[in-house]
Backbone as CSV, one residue per row, in Angstrom:
resi,resn,N_x,N_y,N_z,CA_x,CA_y,CA_z,C_x,C_y,C_z
1,MET,194.649,-5.695,128.058,194.305,-5.493,126.660,193.273,-3.904,126.167
2,SER,192.643,-3.750,126.686,191.301,-2.554,126.674,191.779,-1.533,126.108
3,GLU,193.251,-0.862,127.229,193.877,0.288,126.687,194.240,0.029,125.046
4,GLU,194.736,-1.110,124.793,195.570,-1.255,123.823,194.546,-1.581,122.699
5,ASN,193.409,-2.246,122.999,192.430,-2.316,122.018,191.468,-1.123,121.565
6,ASP,191.494,-0.059,122.727,191.307,1.069,122.203,192.036,1.824,121.447
7,SER,193.455,1.567,121.499,194.125,2.338,120.867,194.309,1.574,118.899
8,LEU,194.002,0.623,119.224,193.951,-0.085,117.731,192.999,0.462,117.345
9,ILE,191.398,0.521,117.428,190.221,0.621,117.099,190.374,2.169,116.734
10,GLU,190.894,3.131,117.678,191.173,4.715,117.206,192.043,4.575,116.118
11,LYS,193.106,4.005,115.568,194.429,3.822,114.591,193.446,3.550,113.441
12,ASN,192.511,2.616,113.242,191.734,2.170,112.382,190.721,3.111,111.761
13,ALA,190.082,3.271,113.172,188.969,4.375,112.710,189.589,5.400,111.931
14,LYS,190.418,6.457,112.417,191.184,7.489,112.124,191.556,7.168,110.790
15,GLU,191.704,6.126,110.275,192.608,5.804,109.041,191.177,5.760,108.167
16,TYR,190.223,5.039,108.258,188.688,5.082,107.475,188.171,6.702,107.532
17,ASP,188.162,7.098,108.683,187.734,8.573,108.395,188.348,9.591,107.674
18,ALA,189.685,9.386,107.481,190.478,10.147,106.632,190.480,9.921,104.837
19,HIS,189.910,8.599,104.822,190.404,8.152,103.488,189.014,7.651,102.909
20,ALA,187.631,7.915,103.787,186.020,7.377,103.556,185.597,7.656,102.346
21,GLN,186.129,8.930,101.666,185.589,9.187,100.350,186.314,8.222,99.390
22,SER,187.636,7.951,99.392,188.260,7.293,98.034,187.854,6.164,98.581
23,TRP,187.538,5.116,99.889,187.290,3.888,100.040,185.708,3.769,99.315
24,GLN,184.672,5.121,99.220,183.729,4.183,98.875,183.983,4.314,97.325
25,VAL,184.477,5.202,96.851,184.732,5.413,95.343,185.507,4.244,94.575
26,SER,186.209,3.823,95.721,187.211,2.274,95.331,186.405,1.293,95.575
27,MET,185.256,1.310,96.124,184.658,-0.191,96.158,183.580,-0.393,94.557
28,SER,183.006,0.727,93.798,182.859,0.554,92.616,183.993,-0.372,91.802
29,THR,184.949,-0.255,91.737,185.891,-1.156,91.438,187.163,-2.415,91.420
30,ASN,186.232,-2.374,92.975,187.096,-3.443,93.789,187.115,-4.499,93.047
31,MET,188.071,-5.502,92.302,187.242,-6.889,91.995,187.146,-7.936,92.893
32,GLY,187.825,-7.407,93.976,187.500,-8.799,95.166,185.809,-8.603,95.801
33,HIS,185.459,-7.395,96.109,184.227,-7.358,96.322,183.045,-7.276,95.323
34,LYS,183.340,-6.819,93.938,182.412,-7.056,92.959,182.548,-8.617,92.491
35,TYR,183.348,-9.485,92.663,183.158,-10.712,91.814,183.373,-11.732,92.746
36,LEU,183.828,-11.824,93.561,184.015,-12.398,94.892,183.170,-12.390,96.045
37,GLU,183.443,-11.618,96.958,183.352,-11.926,98.572,181.676,-11.168,98.404
38,LYS,181.266,-9.998,97.729,179.820,-9.507,98.035,178.808,-10.594,97.092
39,PRO,179.490,-11.352,96.099,178.182,-12.076,95.436,178.251,-13.494,96.349
40,ALA,179.223,-13.877,97.138,178.955,-14.914,97.489,178.202,-14.600,99.144
41,MET,178.694,-13.627,99.679,177.343,-13.089,100.572,176.350,-12.701,100.422
42,GLU,175.853,-12.734,99.487,173.836,-12.158,98.709,173.895,-13.591,98.713
43,ASN,174.721,-14.280,98.035,173.875,-15.889,97.807,173.584,-16.891,99.171
44,GLU,174.133,-16.191,100.181,174.141,-16.753,101.438,173.041,-16.458,102.527
45,LEU,172.306,-15.227,102.081,171.311,-14.274,102.699,169.863,-15.124,102.489
46,PRO,168.805,-15.201,103.141,167.954,-15.780,103.245,166.802,-15.227,102.190
47,VAL,165.922,-15.423,101.654,164.939,-14.958,101.117,164.390,-13.575,101.634
48,THR,163.913,-13.716,102.901,163.165,-12.705,103.268,163.730,-12.455,104.606
49,PHE,163.538,-11.220,104.738,164.147,-10.953,106.453,162.611,-10.336,107.229
50,GLU,161.710,-10.555,106.486,160.261,-10.180,106.621,159.840,-10.290,108.379
51,GLY,159.898,-9.149,109.126,159.639,-9.414,110.444,160.887,-9.691,111.694
52,LYS,161.897,-9.527,110.938,163.225,-9.514,111.563,164.231,-8.085,111.677
53,ALA,164.915,-8.066,113.098,165.759,-7.399,113.191,167.251,-7.607,113.044
54,VAL,167.821,-6.731,112.143,168.775,-7.195,111.247,169.964,-6.226,111.875
55,LEU,171.025,-6.740,112.400,172.447,-5.922,112.780,173.633,-6.040,111.823
56,CYS,174.281,-5.029,111.265,175.070,-5.223,110.448,176.431,-4.724,111.244
57,ILE,177.262,-5.487,111.278,178.537,-5.147,111.992,179.475,-4.439,110.596
58,GLY,180.297,-3.555,110.766,181.328,-2.816,110.400,180.530,-2.250,109.022
59,VAL,179.555,-1.890,109.046,178.745,-1.580,107.913,179.228,-0.543,106.967
60,GLY,180.387,0.332,106.931,180.901,1.503,106.596,180.140,2.159,105.632
61,SER,180.226,1.927,104.331,179.414,3.188,103.831,178.235,2.063,103.243
62,GLY,177.938,1.254,103.314,176.691,0.849,103.431,176.708,-0.173,101.906
63,ASP,177.634,-0.709,101.728,177.571,-1.415,100.089,176.640,-2.590,100.306
64,GLU,176.716,-3.111,101.266,175.293,-4.180,101.592,173.951,-3.807,102.075
65,LEU,173.780,-2.895,102.299,172.657,-2.566,102.738,171.416,-2.746,101.702
66,GLN,171.753,-2.390,100.410,170.636,-2.761,99.472,170.182,-4.150,99.638
67,ASP,171.099,-5.109,99.518,170.669,-6.402,99.373,170.075,-6.752,100.740
68,ILE,170.242,-6.027,101.809,169.483,-6.535,103.113,168.008,-5.852,102.800
69,LEU,168.145,-4.525,102.844,166.626,-3.656,102.677,165.729,-4.335,101.541
70,ARG,166.463,-5.222,100.590,165.395,-5.353,99.542,164.904,-6.882,100.035
71,ARG,164.768,-7.597,101.207,164.245,-8.552,101.792,163.529,-8.096,102.794
72,HIS,163.073,-6.728,103.109,162.291,-6.637,103.995,161.977,-6.613,105.532
73,PRO,163.539,-5.938,106.015,163.252,-6.764,107.085,162.675,-5.489,108.311
74,ALA,162.130,-5.468,109.001,161.717,-4.857,109.942,162.475,-3.940,110.554
75,HIS,163.524,-4.252,111.189,164.444,-2.830,111.452,166.023,-3.382,110.675
76,VAL,167.294,-2.185,110.245,168.383,-2.904,110.339,169.155,-1.579,111.153
77,THR,170.081,-2.069,111.652,171.106,-1.621,112.362,172.548,-1.566,111.914
78,GLY,173.173,-0.307,111.552,174.343,-0.638,111.187,175.467,-0.048,112.238
79,ILE,176.557,-0.612,112.855,177.436,-0.225,113.348,178.932,0.108,112.813
80,ASP,179.666,0.607,113.079,180.851,0.498,112.397,181.446,1.731,113.363
81,ILE,183.198,1.551,113.388,183.805,2.383,114.184,184.117,4.087,113.724
82,SER,183.817,4.289,112.454,184.115,5.413,111.242,182.936,6.231,111.315
83,ASN,183.228,7.519,111.863,181.819,8.274,112.177,181.718,8.791,110.326
84,GLU,182.878,9.019,109.356,182.783,9.736,108.245,182.105,8.352,107.394
85,LEU,182.202,7.229,107.800,181.822,5.941,106.716,180.262,5.944,106.998
86,LEU,179.951,6.015,108.517,178.534,6.070,108.723,177.833,7.269,108.239
87,ASN,178.250,8.331,108.313,177.294,9.167,107.629,177.418,9.312,105.910
88,ILE,178.206,8.534,105.294,177.977,8.211,104.088,176.807,7.187,103.916
89,ALA,176.912,5.714,104.652,175.669,4.875,104.771,174.381,5.578,104.997
90,LYS,174.329,6.773,105.509,173.246,7.314,106.330,172.743,7.811,105.490
91,SER,173.565,8.818,104.568,173.025,9.392,103.278,172.710,8.569,102.066
92,ARG,173.118,7.266,102.283,172.850,6.542,101.228,171.268,5.867,101.205
93,PHE,171.194,5.528,102.689,170.219,4.881,103.557,169.757,5.048,104.445
94,PRO,168.637,6.254,104.442,168.258,7.549,105.168,167.258,6.451,106.770
95,ASP,166.980,5.318,105.755,165.674,4.599,107.424,166.679,3.226,108.016
96,VAL,168.335,3.280,107.418,168.649,2.242,108.402,169.094,3.179,109.806
97,GLU,169.202,2.762,111.007,169.968,3.362,111.890,171.272,2.607,112.018
98,VAL,172.127,4.129,112.360,173.652,3.745,112.490,174.287,4.027,113.561
99,LYS,175.051,3.574,114.046,175.975,3.889,115.179,177.117,3.556,115.337
100,LYS,177.904,4.482,116.233,179.425,4.371,116.159,179.725,3.199,117.544
101,MET,180.328,2.052,117.122,179.956,1.471,118.265,181.214,0.249,118.125
102,ASP,182.111,-0.241,118.930,183.069,-1.179,118.754,182.334,-2.410,118.796
103,MET,182.484,-3.413,118.126,181.539,-4.848,117.861,182.012,-5.807,118.903
104,SER,183.368,-5.364,119.911,183.244,-6.308,120.994,182.626,-5.855,121.961
105,ALA,182.364,-4.762,122.054,181.466,-4.320,123.405,180.490,-3.571,123.055
106,MET,179.057,-4.061,122.230,178.269,-3.513,121.746,177.324,-2.973,122.785
107,ASP,176.530,-1.872,122.636,175.602,-1.566,123.445,174.083,-1.742,123.331
108,PHE,174.068,-2.995,122.917,172.652,-3.337,122.919,172.307,-4.251,124.161
109,PRO,170.916,-4.194,124.460,170.364,-5.426,125.267,170.601,-6.722,124.811
110,ASP,170.469,-7.776,125.565,170.532,-9.209,125.227,169.396,-9.426,123.908
111,ALA,169.871,-10.611,123.727,169.005,-10.717,122.333,168.112,-9.849,121.739
112,THR,168.604,-8.958,121.072,167.988,-7.527,120.329,167.771,-8.174,118.923
113,PHE,168.620,-8.864,118.390,168.469,-9.243,116.942,168.110,-10.636,116.404
114,ASP,167.807,-10.444,115.312,167.215,-12.149,114.869,168.203,-12.749,113.616
115,TYR,169.091,-11.852,113.344,170.200,-11.766,112.502,171.394,-10.862,112.767
116,VAL,172.663,-11.545,112.462,173.885,-10.259,111.963,174.663,-10.960,110.962
117,TYR,174.656,-9.893,110.408,175.603,-10.013,109.042,176.755,-8.762,109.228
118,SER,178.311,-9.509,108.891,179.137,-8.551,108.746,179.905,-9.185,107.619
119,SER,180.489,-8.090,106.517,181.626,-8.320,105.420,182.717,-7.745,106.383
120,LEU,183.810,-8.849,106.348,185.267,-8.417,105.992,185.352,-7.446,107.413
121,THR,185.070,-7.923,108.211,185.246,-6.932,109.783,185.865,-7.688,110.952
122,PHE,185.393,-8.679,111.132,186.230,-9.546,112.429,187.225,-9.968,112.599
123,HIS,188.237,-9.685,111.332,189.649,-9.878,111.713,190.377,-8.522,111.940
124,TYR,189.553,-7.209,112.643,190.091,-6.263,113.281,190.190,-6.601,114.632
125,ALA,189.209,-7.759,115.288,189.209,-8.002,116.741,190.228,-8.764,116.968
126,PRO,191.139,-8.519,118.257,192.310,-8.950,118.178,191.992,-10.641,119.292
127,ASP,190.829,-10.459,119.720,190.566,-11.421,120.833,189.236,-12.208,120.187
128,TRP,188.944,-13.298,119.318,187.493,-13.547,118.873,186.549,-13.848,119.925
129,ASP,186.909,-14.930,121.319,186.475,-15.435,122.324,185.544,-14.238,122.703
130,VAL,185.744,-13.094,123.035,185.566,-11.743,123.364,184.150,-11.477,122.206
131,LEU,185.119,-10.801,120.958,183.838,-10.811,119.721,182.749,-11.798,119.541
132,CYS,182.955,-13.126,119.676,182.224,-13.960,119.471,180.596,-14.162,120.218
133,SER,181.656,-14.483,121.808,180.401,-13.921,122.921,179.555,-13.016,123.094
134,GLU,180.054,-11.429,122.495,179.353,-10.163,122.671,178.304,-10.424,121.231
135,ILE,178.643,-11.109,120.120,177.460,-11.730,118.980,176.569,-12.470,119.425
136,TYR,176.503,-13.596,120.027,175.914,-14.417,120.846,174.987,-14.261,121.990
137,ARG,175.458,-12.793,122.512,175.062,-12.358,123.639,173.698,-11.356,122.817
138,VAL,173.979,-10.651,121.546,173.200,-9.672,121.173,171.929,-10.477,120.465
139,LEU,172.146,-11.924,119.850,171.309,-12.464,118.801,170.228,-13.071,119.885
140,LYS,169.062,-13.081,119.131,168.153,-13.922,119.902,168.259,-15.618,119.563
141,LYS,167.453,-16.545,121.055,167.950,-17.480,120.622,167.179,-18.445,118.980
142,GLY,167.877,-18.941,118.486,167.670,-19.167,117.277,168.322,-18.536,115.892
143,GLY,168.461,-17.053,116.607,169.006,-16.094,115.767,170.281,-16.419,114.801
144,LYS,170.399,-16.062,113.553,171.372,-16.562,112.946,172.722,-15.830,112.267
145,LEU,174.172,-16.067,112.240,174.806,-14.911,112.037,175.568,-15.463,110.762
146,LEU,175.858,-14.513,109.529,176.568,-14.990,108.536,177.740,-13.787,108.653
147,PHE,178.835,-13.912,108.271,179.965,-13.232,107.920,181.360,-13.832,107.244
148,SER,181.972,-12.768,106.675,182.812,-13.067,106.064,184.429,-12.650,106.549
149,THR,185.446,-12.833,106.522,186.763,-12.674,106.797,187.835,-12.872,106.056
150,HIS,189.067,-12.583,106.639,190.336,-12.829,105.701,190.482,-14.133,105.645
151,HIS,190.997,-14.662,104.895,191.456,-16.185,105.051,192.975,-16.481,105.261
152,PRO,193.138,-16.695,106.591,194.596,-16.713,107.015,195.800,-17.567,106.489
153,ASP,195.444,-18.015,105.310,196.671,-18.545,104.740,197.324,-17.487,103.640
154,TYR,196.426,-16.757,102.873,196.375,-15.891,102.216,196.845,-14.529,102.931
155,TRP,196.521,-14.047,103.969,196.757,-12.555,104.660,197.671,-12.661,105.516
156,SER,198.051,-14.036,105.902,199.333,-13.963,106.620,200.558,-13.479,105.986
157,ARG,200.683,-13.352,104.645,201.665,-13.079,104.123,201.807,-11.599,103.922
158,LYS,200.556,-10.954,104.369,201.086,-9.350,104.595,201.771,-9.361,105.450
159,THR,202.280,-7.845,105.370,203.259,-7.274,106.632,203.284,-7.544,107.858
160,PRO,204.021,-8.154,108.789,203.712,-8.374,110.304,204.335,-7.405,110.857
161,THR,203.609,-6.742,111.945,204.175,-6.038,113.084,205.146,-6.252,113.661
162,GLY,204.892,-7.676,114.151,205.651,-8.174,114.945,205.399,-8.142,116.603
163,LYS,203.916,-8.020,116.482,203.054,-8.116,117.687,202.197,-9.198,117.295
164,SER,201.489,-9.714,118.486,200.450,-10.785,118.833,199.564,-10.249,120.060
165,TYR,198.570,-11.089,119.484,197.668,-11.107,120.972,197.160,-12.428,121.414
166,THR,197.303,-12.814,122.737,197.075,-14.347,123.345,195.925,-14.023,124.300
167,ASN,195.133,-14.409,124.134,194.077,-14.563,125.189,193.869,-15.046,126.085
168,ASP,192.723,-15.384,127.173,192.773,-16.274,128.216,192.875,-17.609,128.063
169,ARG,192.827,-17.918,126.822,192.497,-19.406,126.308,193.718,-20.034,125.789
170,ARG,194.659,-18.455,125.736,195.838,-18.762,125.109,195.983,-19.507,123.401
171,VAL,194.667,-18.860,123.118,194.555,-18.295,121.377,195.451,-17.496,121.127
172,THR,196.720,-17.656,120.261,197.090,-16.297,119.685,197.029,-16.016,118.445
173,LEU,196.678,-14.509,117.845,196.099,-13.973,116.822,197.605,-13.021,116.524
174,THR,198.175,-13.492,115.282,199.407,-12.608,114.752,198.597,-11.326,114.295
175,GLU,199.394,-9.885,114.953,199.045,-8.695,114.238,199.872,-8.462,112.820
176,HIS,198.885,-8.121,112.025,199.366,-7.628,110.707,199.279,-6.330,110.118
177,ALA,199.824,-5.593,109.060,199.357,-4.601,108.694,199.405,-4.553,107.151
178,ALA,198.112,-3.842,106.802,198.006,-4.012,105.377,197.297,-2.678,104.586
179,ILE,197.660,-2.230,103.018,196.635,-1.007,102.819,195.961,-1.613,102.154
180,LEU,194.493,-1.108,101.996,193.314,-1.611,101.137,192.865,-0.595,100.332
181,PRO,191.734,-0.691,99.284,192.127,0.199,98.354,191.162,1.345,98.984
182,GLY,191.683,2.528,98.067,191.552,4.101,99.046,192.503,4.574,99.821
183,ASP,193.766,3.640,99.848,194.585,4.024,100.293,194.592,4.058,101.746
184,VAL,193.498,3.202,102.281,193.426,2.657,103.773,194.621,1.721,104.542
185,LYS,195.156,2.416,105.381,196.440,1.211,106.410,195.529,0.941,107.519
186,ILE,195.675,-0.287,107.488,194.817,-0.845,108.671,195.481,-2.228,109.509
187,ILE,195.242,-2.162,110.656,196.145,-3.598,111.631,194.549,-4.069,111.395
188,TYR,194.994,-5.689,111.576,194.553,-6.623,111.729,194.858,-7.630,112.765
189,TYR,194.094,-9.055,112.792,195.034,-9.722,113.429,194.618,-10.932,112.873
190,ASN,195.386,-11.988,112.312,195.579,-13.070,111.525,195.198,-14.477,112.429
191,HIS,194.470,-15.067,111.974,194.291,-16.713,112.569,195.064,-17.700,111.869
192,THR,195.293,-19.161,112.610,196.787,-19.607,112.176,195.977,-20.195,110.804
193,ASP,194.830,-20.442,110.997,194.046,-21.415,110.131,192.687,-21.264,110.244
194,THR,191.965,-21.677,109.332,190.710,-21.703,109.286,190.131,-22.607,110.617
195,ASP,190.670,-23.792,111.067,189.944,-24.194,112.087,190.258,-23.607,113.144
196,SER,191.178,-22.743,113.220,191.047,-21.583,114.127,189.698,-20.790,114.367
197,ILE,189.232,-20.097,113.384,188.453,-19.548,113.305,187.244,-20.559,113.800
198,ASN,186.870,-21.465,113.075,185.631,-22.628,113.430,185.846,-22.328,114.892
199,GLU,186.983,-22.904,115.637,186.754,-23.077,116.991,186.297,-21.924,117.782
200,ALA,186.849,-20.874,117.282,186.156,-19.933,118.325,184.253,-19.410,118.276
201,LEU,184.152,-19.709,117.385,182.693,-19.818,117.005,181.990,-20.843,117.521
202,SER,182.505,-22.328,117.814,182.276,-23.210,118.617,182.210,-22.883,119.970
203,HIS,183.330,-22.614,120.532,183.299,-22.112,121.971,182.356,-20.946,122.050
204,ALA,181.934,-20.001,121.531,180.693,-18.942,121.927,179.938,-19.893,122.000
205,GLY,179.405,-20.982,121.608,178.080,-21.217,121.488,177.504,-21.518,119.932
206,PHE,178.006,-21.229,119.286,177.120,-21.222,117.918,177.535,-22.410,117.142
207,ASN,176.201,-23.108,116.649,176.253,-24.070,115.629,176.701,-23.706,114.313
208,ILE,178.184,-24.067,113.982,178.247,-23.384,112.275,177.327,-24.576,111.572
209,GLU,176.632,-24.044,110.502,175.724,-24.556,109.404,176.908,-24.797,108.317
210,LYS,177.526,-23.771,107.988,178.479,-23.675,106.420,179.840,-23.195,106.875
211,SER,180.546,-23.469,106.430,181.971,-22.703,106.946,182.483,-22.986,105.232
212,PHE,182.889,-22.133,104.465,183.759,-22.438,102.865,184.389,-21.299,102.249
213,VAL,185.086,-21.705,101.654,186.439,-20.869,100.866,184.968,-20.192,99.276
214,PRO,185.205,-18.793,99.282,183.800,-18.510,98.170,184.927,-18.341,96.674
215,PHE,184.464,-18.990,95.637,184.844,-18.832,94.602,184.227,-17.463,93.869
216,VAL,185.443,-16.777,92.795,185.359,-15.947,91.803,184.001,-16.253,91.195
217,VAL,182.824,-15.542,91.062,181.620,-15.948,89.885,182.181,-15.904,88.509
218,GLU,181.463,-16.664,87.903,181.771,-16.994,86.713,180.838,-15.671,85.599
219,VAL,181.795,-15.130,84.888,180.976,-14.255,84.346,181.380,-14.334,82.468
220,ASP,180.290,-14.333,81.728,180.669,-14.350,80.435,181.787,-13.215,79.834
221,ALA,182.620,-13.811,79.173,183.704,-12.739,78.753,183.015,-11.529,77.911
222,ASN,181.680,-12.075,77.284,181.269,-11.182,76.032,180.464,-10.285,77.342
223,THR,180.161,-10.419,78.339,179.423,-9.314,78.937,180.214,-8.730,79.978
224,LEU,181.246,-9.058,80.111,182.510,-8.605,81.081,182.632,-6.946,80.933
225,PRO,182.472,-5.979,81.629,182.761,-4.787,81.203,184.371,-4.958,80.868
226,VAL,185.083,-4.162,79.981,186.202,-4.149,79.442,187.096,-3.402,80.326
227,GLN,186.428,-2.531,81.554,187.647,-2.105,82.299,187.690,-2.808,83.336
228,ASP,187.234,-4.085,83.557,187.063,-4.964,84.522,188.044,-6.398,84.284
229,LYS,188.503,-6.734,82.613,188.918,-8.120,82.384,190.190,-8.253,82.615
230,GLU,191.180,-7.383,82.568,192.161,-7.529,83.300,192.368,-8.084,85.073
231,GLY,191.667,-6.936,85.536,191.312,-7.589,87.331,190.498,-8.393,87.654
232,TYR,189.800,-9.028,86.443,189.007,-9.913,86.800,190.082,-11.592,86.489
233,ALA,190.469,-11.269,85.804,191.510,-12.257,85.284,192.486,-12.893,86.340
234,LYS,193.301,-11.351,87.042,193.923,-11.315,87.783,193.461,-11.943,89.257
235,LEU,192.315,-11.506,89.448,191.442,-11.929,90.526,191.374,-13.902,90.652
236,LYS,190.724,-14.345,89.641,190.839,-15.514,89.563,192.009,-16.111,89.667
237,THR,193.042,-15.724,89.076,194.482,-16.705,89.477,194.759,-16.342,90.991
238,LYS,194.767,-15.124,91.372,195.054,-14.988,92.777,194.177,-15.800,94.013
239,ASN,192.984,-15.719,93.501,192.155,-16.517,94.431,191.922,-18.352,94.221
240,THR,192.736,-18.964,93.320,192.673,-20.189,93.031,194.033,-20.358,93.807
241,GLU,194.965,-19.417,93.601,196.469,-19.855,94.173,196.690,-19.857,95.637
242,SER,195.414,-19.051,96.053,195.342,-18.628,97.539,194.103,-18.168,97.916
243,PRO,193.364,-19.170,98.493,191.828,-17.969,98.750,192.136,-16.788,99.534
244,LEU,191.266,-15.808,99.211,191.103,-14.502,99.890,190.309,-14.591,101.157
245,PHE,189.209,-15.326,101.184,188.434,-15.000,101.868,187.918,-16.151,102.433
246,TYR,187.427,-15.908,103.502,186.034,-17.156,104.054,184.860,-16.896,104.931
247,LEU,184.111,-17.671,104.560,182.742,-17.333,105.200,182.048,-18.213,106.133
248,ILE,181.389,-17.855,106.632,180.686,-19.161,108.141,179.274,-18.533,108.314
249,LYS,178.702,-19.405,108.214,176.774,-19.281,108.608,176.661,-19.916,109.864
250,ALA,175.934,-19.368,110.871,176.098,-20.254,112.101,174.944,-19.485,112.999
251,THR,174.197,-20.621,113.569,172.771,-20.547,114.721,173.367,-20.502,115.936
252,LYS,172.672,-19.430,116.642,172.441,-19.338,117.883,171.598,-20.526,118.424
């Protein structure tokens, strides 16, 4: 799978590199990020990161870094497969260390980080046993993991490629294709259900503290920007009919 995985990473990286600017622009108008996923993730962050080393996996253009930095961490490292997105993140947050790196094969010593944060990135991995064990490795004992990912029910409706990947434990993830805001064409891997996601974390040794489907934040119609009203209503309907995302908090 190594060569195939390298090819997949390269394909997704080229897409994000080619559309980095349009991706960054789209984030300010992306209803799912603005009113659903990002608020849910921020709400689960600790009050402070004081004295802690934080790893942000799939840091992209750095949209979550402000939420992390204002909690005063000792150090923040962001990794991604896209050089262009990393350049944007570095220009916005020069104090954050950024590195181009595969999240399933990280170049960090064991027990480097106190906290790992990842927003909508894990679904790019075809083998969650490898991914979760690698995250477990770089976390310190007692370290925390917070991540969001695609909800299998909704994202299984996207266009399948006809491929799948079965790991050594015979866990099979289905390969899909989708076009994200900013015209980024991605390949991702979908679990059969949320139980499969939870099981991958437990198998790696994590203790799952909380797993849930986030709801769209309630916004007073009088304060909702005019340009967001139609998209906000559509998002609420869509997420009610079939949840878009799934969040997990876990401890090593």
